[in-house]
N, C-alpha and C positions, 0 to 999 in steps of 0.2 A: 504493499501500500503504499499511498505517498505521504511524500513530509508535509504537504501543503497543497491546496486546492487552487490552480489556477487559472481566470476565466478571462479573456482582450473580446472587447468588438468585430464581429467578423470585416461590420465595415469601419475602423478606427474607435469609436465611439461605443462602451454602453450601452445597450435598449434595457426597457423594464424588463422585458421576455427574458434578456438575458439573465438579466440578476437574479428573475424570478428563478430560472435550469442552475443558474451557481445555487441562490440558498436550499435548492432543490438538492442538493450534489449535498451539498456541506450536515445537511441532515440523515440526509441515508448515510455518513458515513459517522455518524454520532459527532459529529465537531459540539465541542460546546456551549451553545446560545451565546455564551460571553463572552466566551474568547472573540481574541482584536480580531477584525481587519486591517488589512492593507493594501493602497489603491495608491496609482498611477494615472493622475489627470492631466488631459493637454490642456495647451494657452487659455481654451477656452472654460477650463473645469469644468470640463467633462468627461466620466469613468473612461479613460482607456484601457485597465488594465484594475482588478481585482483576488485577493490576495487568502486566505485562515491559513491556520497548521491545523492539521489534521489530529492531532492533542494537546494540548491542553498548552497554550503560551502567553504566559504572563510577560514578556518584554517587550 
């Protein structure tokens, strides 16, 4: 199993549907709901990439 789940937008920026798929995948992998997310934003502040550690990560 990967140490993290990472999703990127197909057309550069993440859509709401893609974000929903990310959340579903994280829930299916039993990622704790209070685990922090990391995101890469575009210059226009749109989400380009989002990542969460599969295990508990408090850093």
